[in-house]
RODO-2510 file (C-alpha; in nm, 4 decimals, decimal comma):
residues 260
     n   res          X          Y          Z
     1     m    -2,8843     2,6527     5,0498
     2     v    -2,5560     2,5073     5,1729
     3     v    -2,3994     2,7189     5,4468
     4     n    -2,0545     2,6034     5,5520
     5     t    -1,9771     2,7981     5,8652
     6     r    -1,6229     2,8477     5,9822
     7     s    -1,6912     2,6359     6,2885
     8     a    -1,8324     2,3534     6,0729
     9     l    -1,5272     2,3590     5,8455
    10     l    -1,2831     2,3551     6,1361
    11     q    -1,4768     2,0752     6,3046
    12     r    -1,4681     1,8725     5,9826
    13     l    -1,0880     1,9066     5,9779
    14     q    -1,0735     1,7713     6,3309
    15     d    -1,3081     1,4874     6,2345
    16     i    -1,0866     1,3947     5,9407
    17     g    -0,7812     1,3921     6,1645
    18     q    -0,9575     1,1675     6,4148
    19     s    -1,0725     0,9336     6,1373
    20     l    -0,7190     0,9057     6,0010
    21     q    -0,5928     0,8279     6,3490
    22     q    -0,8518     0,5546     6,3911
    23     s    -0,7716     0,4060     6,0501
    24     g    -0,4291     0,2971     6,1679
    25     d    -0,2896     0,3792     5,8242
    26     a    -0,1843     0,7415     5,8748
    27     l     0,0754     0,9476     6,0565
    28     a    -0,0530     1,3035     6,0264
    29     l    -0,2939     1,5520     5,8761
    30     f    -0,2148     1,9158     5,8100
    31     g    -0,4240     2,1871     5,6528
    32     l    -0,3149     2,4241     5,3774
    33     g    -0,4256     2,7723     5,2725
    34     s    -0,7316     2,8871     5,4636
    35     a    -0,7376     2,5459     5,6307
    36     g    -0,3763     2,6004     5,7355
    37     i    -0,1908     2,9042     5,8642
    38     e    -0,4251     3,1502     5,6902
    39     r    -0,7399     3,0604     5,8808
    40     e    -0,8356     3,4233     5,9191
    41     r    -0,9399     3,3983     5,5512
    42     m    -1,1750     3,1053     5,6084
    43     d    -1,5384     3,1864     5,5364
    44     r    -1,8561     3,0144     5,4158
    45     w    -1,7139     2,9874     5,0630
    46     s    -1,3947     2,8091     5,1674
    47     d    -1,3081     2,4513     5,0903
    48     l    -1,0685     2,2348     5,2898
    49     d    -0,7220     2,1803     5,1430
    50     f    -0,5040     1,9311     5,3270
    51     f    -0,2312     1,6693     5,3095
    52     a    -0,2870     1,3294     5,4686
    53     i     0,0440     1,1635     5,5575
    54     a     0,0304     0,7866     5,5235
    55     k     0,2354     0,5238     5,6994
    56     n     0,4938     0,3535     5,4786
    57     g     0,3163     0,1337     5,2277
    58     k    -0,0302     0,2728     5,3084
    59     k    -0,0522     0,5603     5,0595
    60     a    -0,2367     0,3601     4,7948
    61     r    -0,4871     0,2340     5,0495
    62     l    -0,5777     0,5886     5,1611
    63     i    -0,6105     0,7037     4,8006
    64     d    -0,8014     0,4046     4,6671
    65     r    -1,0438     0,3657     4,9581
    66     l    -1,2072     0,6793     5,0932
    67     d    -1,3851     0,5146     5,3837
    68     w    -1,1799     0,7322     5,6210
    69     l    -1,3834     1,0222     5,4802
    70     s    -1,7199     0,8580     5,4126
    71     s    -1,7277     0,7228     5,7683
    72     i    -1,7592     1,0847     5,8849
    73     r    -2,0432     1,1708     5,6467
    74     p    -2,1468     1,0243     5,3115
    75     l    -1,9612     1,1582     5,0078
    76     a    -2,1927     1,3110     4,7474
    77     f    -1,9111     1,3637     4,4942
    78     a    -1,5578     1,2341     4,4550
    79     y    -1,3019     1,2008     4,1798
    80     r    -0,9291     1,1453     4,1620
    81     n    -0,7920     1,4727     4,0262
    82     t    -0,4196     1,3897     4,0618
    83     i    -0,2089     1,0786     4,1015
    84     d    -0,1807     1,1660     4,4719
    85     g    -0,5341     1,2621     4,5706
    86     h    -0,8939     1,3591     4,5186
    87     k    -1,1515     1,6324     4,5216
    88     v    -1,4581     1,5359     4,7224
    89     m    -1,7773     1,6881     4,8568
    90     f    -1,9590     1,5607     5,1627
    91     d    -2,3365     1,5407     5,1488
    92     d    -2,3629     1,8570     5,3592
    93     g    -2,1750     2,0608     5,0980
    94     i    -1,8275     2,0734     5,2546
    95     f    -1,5782     2,0445     4,9683
    96     c    -1,2241     1,9130     5,0108
    97     e    -0,9138     1,8923     4,7952
    98     f    -0,6414     1,6712     4,9321
    99     a    -0,3310     1,4725     4,8539
   100     v    -0,1827     1,1726     5,0301
   101     f     0,1925     1,1392     5,0750
   102     e     0,4358     0,9315     5,2728
   103     l     0,6934     1,1120     5,4855
   104     d     0,9867     1,0472     5,2532
   105     e     0,8014     1,2175     4,9646
   106     l     0,7547     1,5540     5,1361
   107     p     1,1113     1,6866     5,0908
   108     r     1,0679     1,6606     4,7119
   109     i     0,7401     1,8558     4,7001
   110     f     0,6926     2,2328     4,7163
   111     y     0,3778     2,3383     4,8994
   112     s     0,2550     2,6328     5,1012
   113     p     0,3315     2,6150     5,4745
   114     g     0,0551     2,4298     5,6575
   115     q    -0,0860     2,3872     6,0063
   116     m    -0,0920     2,0547     6,1863
   117     v    -0,4359     1,9154     6,2647
   118     w    -0,3302     1,5755     6,3992
   119     a    -0,0015     1,3882     6,4233
   120     a     0,0992     1,0536     6,5637
   121     p     0,3574     1,0567     6,8438
   122     g     0,7042     1,1264     6,7103
   123     v     0,5916     1,2995     6,3904
   124     p     0,7523     1,6457     6,3936
   125     e     0,5430     1,9547     6,3298
   126     t     0,8180     2,0720     6,0955
   127     i     0,6707     1,8566     5,8172
   128     c     0,4181     2,1380     5,7706
   129     e     0,7026     2,3499     5,6319
   130     p     0,8192     2,2706     5,2774
   131     v     1,1812     2,1739     5,2204
   132     a     1,1752     2,1869     4,8404
   133     q     1,2292     2,5218     4,6746
   134     p     0,9603     2,6721     4,4500
   135     v     1,0000     2,6926     4,0757
   136     a     1,1739     3,0180     3,9878
   137     t     0,9422     3,3100     3,9174
   138     k     0,9297     3,4066     3,5508
   139     p     1,1289     3,7264     3,4883
   140     e     0,9570     4,0556     3,4112
   141     d     1,0958     4,0917     3,0590
   142     w     0,9766     3,7402     2,9664
   143     l     0,6249     3,8156     3,0909
   144     i     0,6117     4,1439     2,8966
   145     g     0,7277     3,9658     2,5822
   146     e     0,4672     3,6929     2,6282
   147     i     0,1880     3,9471     2,6706
   148     l     0,2868     4,1249     2,3501
   149     g     0,3140     3,7942     2,1660
   150     n    -0,0268     3,6805     2,2918
   151     l    -0,1853     4,0075     2,1803
   152     y    -0,0271     3,9974     1,8339
   153     v    -0,1042     3,6322     1,7579
   154     g    -0,4475     3,6470     1,9210
   155     l    -0,5512     3,9508     1,7190
   156     g    -0,4311     3,7865     1,3994
   157     r    -0,6432     3,4820     1,4666
   158     y    -0,9402     3,7005     1,5581
   159     a    -0,8995     3,8941     1,2316
   160     r    -0,8910     3,5655     1,0404
   161     g    -1,2222     3,4664     1,1953
   162     e    -1,0825     3,2375     1,4665
   163     h    -1,2653     3,4258     1,7385
   164     l    -1,2416     3,1552     2,0043
   165     s    -0,8654     3,1165     1,9687
   166     g    -0,8200     3,4939     1,9610
   167     f    -1,0361     3,5342     2,2701
   168     r    -0,8309     3,2796     2,4643
   169     l    -0,4936     3,4251     2,3647
   170     v    -0,5902     3,7839     2,4491
   171     q    -0,8479     3,7625     2,7250
   172     v    -0,7105     3,4504     2,8959
   173     d    -0,3410     3,3909     2,8208
   174     a    -0,2325     3,7565     2,8065
   175     v    -0,4372     3,8341     3,1173
   176     n    -0,2729     3,5423     3,2984
   177     r     0,0672     3,6956     3,2237
   178     v    -0,0592     4,0338     3,3497
   179     l    -0,1577     3,8643     3,6746
   180     e     0,1876     3,7103     3,7025
   181     l     0,3421     4,0538     3,6488
   182     t     0,1353     4,2083     3,9256
   183     a     0,2259     3,9176     4,1549
   184     l     0,5915     4,0258     4,1339
   185     a     0,5053     4,3431     4,3262
   186     g     0,5548     4,3437     4,7016
   187     v     0,2205     4,2697     4,8684
   188     p     0,1317     4,1045     5,1999
   189     a     0,2120     3,7324     5,1849
   190     a    -0,1341     3,6396     5,3111
   191     l    -0,2857     3,7930     4,9976
   192     t    -0,0698     3,6007     4,7529
   193     d    -0,0970     3,2470     4,6195
   194     r     0,2178     3,1028     4,4690
   195     f     0,0153     2,8554     4,2644
   196     a    -0,2646     3,0850     4,1440
   197     p    -0,1849     3,4565     4,0927
   198     e    -0,5520     3,5343     4,0274
   199     r    -0,6417     3,4454     4,3867
   200     r    -0,7429     3,7497     4,5940
   201     f    -0,6347     3,9803     4,3087
   202     e    -0,9234     4,2172     4,3834
   203     f    -0,7966     4,2638     4,7383
   204     r    -0,4364     4,3250     4,6319
   205     y    -0,5218     4,5650     4,3495
   206     p    -0,8729     4,7044     4,4013
   207     d    -0,8152     4,9791     4,1417
   208     q    -0,6843     4,7619     3,8569
   209     p    -0,9223     4,7667     3,5538
   210     v    -0,9426     4,3890     3,5185
   211     v    -1,2925     4,4011     3,3715
   212     a    -1,1567     4,6063     3,0808
   213     f    -0,9085     4,3260     3,0041
   214     m    -1,1918     4,0722     2,9707
   215     p    -1,4934     4,2567     2,8238
   216     g    -1,6362     3,9502     2,6524
   217     y    -1,6219     3,7164     2,3567
   218     t    -1,7001     3,9761     2,0890
   219     a    -1,4680     4,2464     2,2258
   220     t    -1,1230     4,0936     2,1877
   221     p    -0,9757     4,3950     1,9965
   222     q    -1,0930     4,6326     2,2703
   223     a    -0,9475     4,4022     2,5345
   224     a    -0,6115     4,4020     2,3557
   225     i    -0,5961     4,7827     2,3561
   226     h    -0,6795     4,8024     2,7265
   227     i    -0,4101     4,5483     2,8089
   228     l    -0,1550     4,7243     2,5898
   229     d    -0,2387     5,0647     2,7397
   230     w    -0,2045     4,9226     3,0914
   231     l     0,1258     4,7562     3,0059
   232     s     0,2833     5,0546     2,8281
   233     a     0,1909     5,2867     3,1161
   234     r     0,3937     5,0740     3,3598
   235     y     0,6671     4,8893     3,1717
   236     p     0,9014     4,9410     2,8770
   237     v     0,7166     4,8103     2,5714
   238     n     0,8781     4,7406     2,2375
   239     a     0,7765     5,0298     2,0099
   240     a     0,7409     4,8164     1,6959
   241     m     0,5099     4,5690     1,8698
   242     d     0,3073     4,8501     2,0259
   243     k     0,2570     5,0144     1,6865
   244     t     0,1774     4,6894     1,5045
   245     i    -0,0765     4,5712     1,7620
   246     r    -0,2574     4,9057     1,7487
   247     q    -0,2635     4,8924     1,3691
   248     i    -0,4153     4,5443     1,3716
   249     v    -0,6841     4,6559     1,6167
   250     a    -0,7625     4,9594     1,4012
   251     e    -0,7984     4,7383     1,0927
   252     i    -1,0278     4,4926     1,2717
   253     l    -1,2492     4,7688     1,4065
   254     s    -1,2657     4,9408     1,0664
   255     r    -1,4164     4,6217     0,9239
   256     a    -1,6792     4,5920     1,1969
   257     p    -2,0377     4,6709     1,0991
   258     q    -2,1301     5,0256     1,1938
   259     t    -2,4179     5,0642     1,4371
   260     p    -2,6783     5,3066     1,2946
***
């Protein structure tokens, strides 16, 4: 069994920084998330998220040739997941997700504040702080409307026999909007993730009935009712949509085979 200890993960970050320094093609390395300023969250299940900052004209070299990683330990898995970087796993099970940028690109990119691991002389630590502003948060009324729309359309497709599409609209898309709604509430910054509202949801809202929102492939009507009940108990819900969604669920369930 792979056991990535905190000390092993932090040492691997240092090793990557040293390898970048020795490559002669880089200016800095800074960690993000639990590899950045939130290291108190790092545990055996963590991966390493980081930005490698290339010298001018060297970005493509660091992306196209991963010898600055494989020289530390062999890579058991690697693929280019974005135009700027890769996801990789070393042969000892340490998993990394990274992007490579040049300094003049950073002001145009929004990212979570990071922590410097290594920097060449003259590279300011302030590059770990984003300059670009995040995309505006979706407003509450838009999210509520989307949830209701997802429930209505998803239930219609489910009733038609399109169970996969109905499942995704209700138990995936509508739930995603619920997560975005809950992310609007004031919670400790360390527990939030601007890019993924599902992250650490259980720690922010230990009493939320998430399992009832996603009871399984054959229970989409029940999921819709749980989501609607949760929503209407906390937010103003359009009465016509509330009534119509409940009627559709009742019709679907009335058609279901009765268990003897």
